[in-house]
C-alpha positions in Angstrom: 34.4 -71.7 -6.5 31.4 -69.3 -5.9 32.0 -65.7 -6.6 32.0 -63.3 -4.5 29.1 -60.9 -3.2 30.8 -57.3 -4.6 31.5 -55.2 -1.8 30.2 -52.2 -1.3 33.4 -50.1 -2.7 32.2 -52.1 -6.0 28.4 -51.3 -5.9 29.4 -47.3 -5.8 31.7 -47.9 -8.8 29.7 -49.8 -11.0 27.0 -46.9 -10.3 29.4 -44.3 -10.8 30.5 -46.2 -14.2 26.5 -46.4 -15.5 26.1 -43.0 -14.6 23.5 -43.7 -11.5 23.6 -41.4 -8.5 23.7 -43.0 -4.8 20.5 -43.7 -3.1 19.8 -41.6 -0.2 17.4 -42.3 2.9 14.2 -39.6 2.5 11.8 -39.1 5.5 8.1 -38.0 4.7 7.3 -34.4 6.0 11.0 -33.5 6.5 11.6 -31.2 3.5 12.1 -27.7 4.3 9.5 -25.3 2.3 12.3 -23.7 -0.4 10.2 -22.1 -2.9 10.5 -18.8 -2.9 7.8 -17.4 -4.3 5.8 -18.3 -1.6 8.8 -17.4 0.9 8.2 -13.7 -0.6 4.4 -13.9 -0.1 4.9 -14.2 3.4 7.7 -11.7 3.8 5.0 -9.4 1.7 2.6 -10.8 4.4 4.6 -9.9 7.2 5.6 -6.4 6.1 2.2 -5.4 6.2 1.2 -7.2 9.4 4.5 -5.0 11.4 2.3 -1.7 10.2 -0.1 -2.9 11.7 1.4 -4.4 14.9 3.1 -0.4 15.2 -1.0 0.4 16.0 -1.4 -3.0 18.4 1.4 -2.0 20.5 1.1 1.6 20.9 -1.9 2.0 23.5 0.5 -0.4 25.5 3.7 0.7 25.1 2.4 4.7 25.2 4.9 5.3 22.7 4.6 4.5 19.0 7.3 1.7 18.3 9.4 0.2 15.7 8.5 -2.7 14.5 10.3 -4.6 12.1 9.5 -8.1 10.4 12.6 -10.7 9.7 12.3 -13.0 6.9 10.2 -16.4 6.9 11.7 -19.1 7.9 11.6 -22.9 8.4 12.5 -25.0 10.9 11.7 -28.3 12.6 8.9 -27.3 15.7 11.2 -29.4 18.5 14.2 -26.9 17.0 12.3 -23.7 17.5 10.7 -24.7 20.6 14.0 -26.4 22.4 15.9 -22.3 21.8 12.9 -20.9 23.3 13.4 -19.6 27.6 12.3 -21.8 29.8 9.5 -19.0 31.3 7.8 -17.2 28.6 4.4 -16.3 27.0 3.2 -18.8 24.3 -0.5 -18.4 23.1 -2.2 -21.1 20.5 -4.6 -19.9 18.5 -7.4 -21.6 15.7 -7.8 -20.3 12.5 -10.0 -21.5 11.1 -10.3 -23.0 8.4 -6.1 -23.0 8.5 -4.8 -26.1 9.7 -3.1 -26.2 13.0 -3.4 -22.8 14.0 -0.8 -20.3 15.4 1.3 -19.8 17.9 2.4 -16.4 19.7 5.8 -16.5 21.4 6.8 -13.4 23.2 9.4 -12.7 25.8 8.2 -12.1 29.6 10.5 -8.9 30.1 8.8 -7.4 27.6 5.5 -7.8 28.9 7.1 -6.8 32.0 8.0 -3.4 30.4 4.5 -2.9 28.5 3.0 -3.4 31.9 5.1 -1.1 33.5 4.4 1.6 30.7 0.8 1.1 30.8 1.1 2.3 33.7 2.8 5.2 33.4 6.3 4.0 34.1 9.3 4.7 32.0 9.2 0.7 30.9 12.5 -0.1 32.4 12.1 -3.3 34.3 15.1 -5.1 36.5 16.8 -8.2 35.6 15.5 -10.6 37.4 12.1 -9.9 36.0 13.2 -12.8 33.2 13.6 -15.3 35.8 10.4 -15.5 37.4 8.0 -18.1 36.9 4.9 -17.2 36.8 2.4 -13.6 35.4 1.1 -11.0 37.5 -2.3 -10.7 36.8 -2.0 -7.4 35.8 0.5 -9.2 32.9 -2.0 -11.6 32.6 -4.4 -9.4 31.6 -2.2 -7.6 29.3 -1.4 -10.3 28.0 -4.9 -11.0 26.9 -5.5 -8.2 25.3 -2.8 -7.8 23.7 -2.6 -11.5 21.3 -6.4 -11.0 21.1 -5.6 -7.6 19.3 -2.2 -9.0 17.3 -4.2 -11.8 16.4 -6.5 -9.5 14.9 -3.7 -7.9 12.9 -2.8 -10.7 11.8 -6.8 -11.5 10.5 -6.9 -8.4 8.6 -3.6 -9.5 6.8 -4.5 -12.7 5.9 -8.1 -11.6 4.3 -6.6 -11.1 1.3 -5.5 -14.9 1.2 -8.0 -16.1 3.4 -10.7 -15.1 5.7 -9.7 -16.4 9.4 -11.9 -17.0 12.1 -9.7 -16.6 14.8 -10.2 -18.6 18.3 -7.6 -19.0 21.7 -6.9 -22.7 22.4 -4.8 -22.2 25.1 -2.3 -20.6 26.6 1.2 -21.6 28.1 4.5 -20.4 30.5 6.2 -23.4 30.1 8.2 -23.5 26.5 8.5 -27.3 27.0 4.3 -27.8 26.8 4.0 -25.3 23.8 2.2 -27.7 21.2 1.3 -26.8 17.8 2.4 -30.2 15.4 4.7 -33.0 16.3 8.7 -32.3 17.1 9.8 -33.3 14.1 7.6 -31.9 11.6 7.9 -28.4 9.8 7.1 -25.1 10.8 7.2 -21.4 9.5 8.5 -18.9 11.4 7.7 -15.3 11.2 10.0 -13.2 13.4 9.1 -9.7 14.3 11.8 -7.0 16.0 10.2 -4.3 18.5 11.8 -1.3 19.7 10.1 1.5 22.3 8.6 1.9 25.2 11.2 0.9 27.2 15.2 0.3 26.4 16.4 -2.0 24.1 14.8 -4.5 21.9 12.5 -7.4 22.1 11.4 -10.3 19.3 8.1 -11.7 19.0 7.5 -15.1 17.0 4.2 -16.3 15.0 5.0 -19.9 14.3 2.7 -21.4 11.8 2.3 -25.7 10.9 4.3 -25.7 7.0 1.0 -28.2 5.7 -1.0 -24.7 6.2 1.2 -23.0 4.3 1.0 -25.5 1.6 -3.1 -25.0 1.7 -2.3 -21.5 0.3 0.0 -21.9 -1.8 -1.2 -20.8 -4.9 -2.6 -17.7 -3.0 0.8 -16.9 -1.2 2.4 -16.8 -4.7 0.3 -14.7 -6.5 1.1 -10.4 -5.3 0.0 -9.2 -2.6 -1.5 -6.0 -2.9 0.1 -2.9 -1.2 -2.2 -1.0 1.0 -2.8 2.4 0.1 -0.6 5.3 1.6 -1.6 8.3 3.5 -3.2 10.6 1.2 -0.1 13.0 0.0 -2.0 16.5 0.0 1.1 18.8 -1.8 0.5 16.0 -4.8 -3.1 16.6 -4.6 -2.7 20.1 -4.4 -0.5 20.1 -7.5 -2.7 17.5 -9.4 -5.1 19.9 -9.2 -3.4 22.6 -9.9 -2.4 20.9 -13.6 -6.1 20.3 -14.0 -6.9 23.4 -14.1 -5.1 23.9 -16.9 -6.3 20.8 -19.2 -8.8 21.3 -22.2 -11.8 20.1 -23.0 -14.5 20.8 -26.3 -17.3 22.0 -25.6 -20.1 22.1 -28.3 -24.3 22.2 -28.5 -26.2 21.0 -30.7 -29.5 22.8 -32.0 -31.5 20.6 -33.7 -31.0 17.5 -35.4 -33.0 17.1 -39.4 -33.1 14.0 -40.5 -33.0 13.3 -44.0 -33.7 10.4 -46.8 -30.7 8.6 -49.0 -32.1 10.1 -51.8 -32.8 14.0 -50.2 -28.9 14.0 -49.6 -27.7 13.0 -52.7 -30.2 15.7 -54.4 -28.8 18.6 -52.4 -27.4 21.1 -54.5 -26.6 25.5 -53.4 -30.0 26.8 -52.2 -32.1 24.4 -51.2 -32.8 24.6 -47.4 -33.7 22.2 -45.1 -36.5 22.7 -42.3 -35.5 22.7 -38.9 -37.5 22.5 -35.6 -35.9 24.4 -33.1 -36.3 22.9 -29.2 -36.8 25.2 -26.5 -33.7 23.9 -24.5 -30.3 22.7 -26.3 -27.9 20.4 -24.4 -24.2 21.5 -23.6 -21.9 19.0 -24.6 -18.1 18.5 -23.1 -16.4 16.2 -25.1 -18.8 13.0 -25.5 -20.8 13.7 -22.4 -23.9 15.8 -21.9 -22.8 18.1 -19.2 -25.9 21.0 -19.0 -29.2 22.4 -20.8 -30.1 25.8 -21.5 -31.2 28.2 -23.7 -29.2 29.9 -26.8 -29.3 33.8 -26.6 -27.4 36.7 -27.5 -25.4 39.0 -25.2 -23.2 41.7 -25.9 -23.8 41.2 -29.7 -22.5 37.6 -30.0 -24.6 34.7 -29.5 -24.9 33.0 -26.3 -25.5 29.9 -24.2 -27.8 30.4 -20.8 -27.6 27.2 -18.2 -30.3 26.7 -17.0 -30.0 23.0 -15.3 -26.6 21.0 -14.9 -26.1 17.4 -14.9 -29.8 16.8 -16.3 -30.2 13.9 -18.7 -26.4 12.3 -18.3 -26.1 10.4 -21.9 -23.0 9.8 -23.5 -22.5 11.6 -27.1 -25.2 13.6 -25.7 -28.3 12.0 -27.0 -31.7 11.7 -25.0 -33.3 7.5 -24.7 
């Protein structure tokens, strides 16, 4: 009698006895970006970009807004797109040589608030703004200037990773028409929370293809240098006061006679070594020639009179 083929349960039991794991299906391109170092690099760029965005939004909001960067996250592009309101501002910029480019998504009510603030208003707008289906001419002009400035800040923040050349590709107001990659492909989303220039908060998304992040994985994993902060005048004052008390050895060389080894070996008390005095001798601080002058006398003591400062600056006080 022929043996019946093993059922699905028997297959699992046999694999368990052999210590084998169950085979799982896998779709290429569907994996998420999870290396911590790479995400940490994006977060550092996001923090630097948030500081630059404050200066970008200030001329439009007429106040210094507060911009906070959230942690970078990955998502399927269609998942991110479906979460957008049907009417929103979506700008696609190409960032050569970065693959795919970048999407900038801004909520329409915030655009209206910025226009109101820019023309002297309070930045408060009605609830019906979010339900409209198109931007006014003034809002379109402001959006063009704003997204160009945002892209410039992005390029500056990425300059230590890769030099980028931005170019506007398209603008959309219907989220269903937003295009960057295929819907099932992964993207990286950098979200910024903005407050100021009117009541409440808003958010802005920068979206990059996952493949673009992979192309610069090594640079993103490296440390992104922090920007130098503003000069602390109190710190500089205290540092200058502390440096005033630092001491340096100061010396001068009157002559440099030269003797042979045999002459050195035959030296004895009472010998006279002839020297030739130079009309000008160096003043040496540490091991660096600081000035030149002449040897004289003042109030019964030998003295050094400075004639030039910084002349013949040679390490160790020697002339070439």
